[in-house]
N, C-alpha and C positions, 0 to 999 in steps of 0.2 A: 476542688473545692477547697479554698484556706482558707480561715481561721480565725477571726485576732478578736482581742475584747482592748477597750481600756484600760490603766494599771491608775488605781488612783496614793494615791500618796497617802493614806492613812498606818500611822504604826513609822513614818519615814520611811531614807531610803530601802535603809538594812530587813527588812520583815516587805517591802515590793520588792526588793528583788531577792528573795527566796518564795513566793506566791507566784515568780514568773520564771523563779530555775522548774518551780511544780510545775507549771503551768506545761513545764514545755517538755519535762519528763511527758507529761502526762499528753503531748497531744498539740500545743494552742501554735502554730503557725506565727503572727506577728502581733508586736502589742508594742500597742500604742499610749504614745506618752502625752500628758496637756500640761502649756507651763500655768500654774497657776496656785494664788496661794502661796508664790513668796518664794517657793521650788523651780529652780533655772530646772527645764527642760532639756538640752543637751546637753548637762552635766549627767542629771540621771538617765539619760539614753550611752551613753561612756559609759558608768554605773553599771548598767541593764551589759554593758556590750564586755564587765569583763566575766561577769557571773553568770554568763550563758551561753550554749554552743550553737548554736545556729536558726536559733527563732529571730526572725527578723522586726527591727523596732525605728517604729517610726515612729513621729512628731504628728500629731493628731493637729494641737496650736496650738505654738509657734507664734507672738506677737508680737511688728514689724517696728507699733514706734519705740515702744520698753527700748533697742539695738537702732547705732549709728549701724551708716550703710554697711564701714568696715571690719565691724562685729558679723554685721549681717550674711556679709562675706566669708570670715572667717568659722565659722557657725556651722 
């Protein structure tokens, strides 16, 4: 069984990434990132990937109506 949780944006990218790194050390398997409140989920996912080692990072919510088809394909 794998354990995951949705990551919030309280405190900004750096604070949230620090929390995810701590959760990873504690054994969390998956961090889900939502696109909300003006934050771009793919940008945050890339930041998390740079700050962690083995945790799986997924997009919990990624609305397609805010992106062109080309941008969605690049994401």
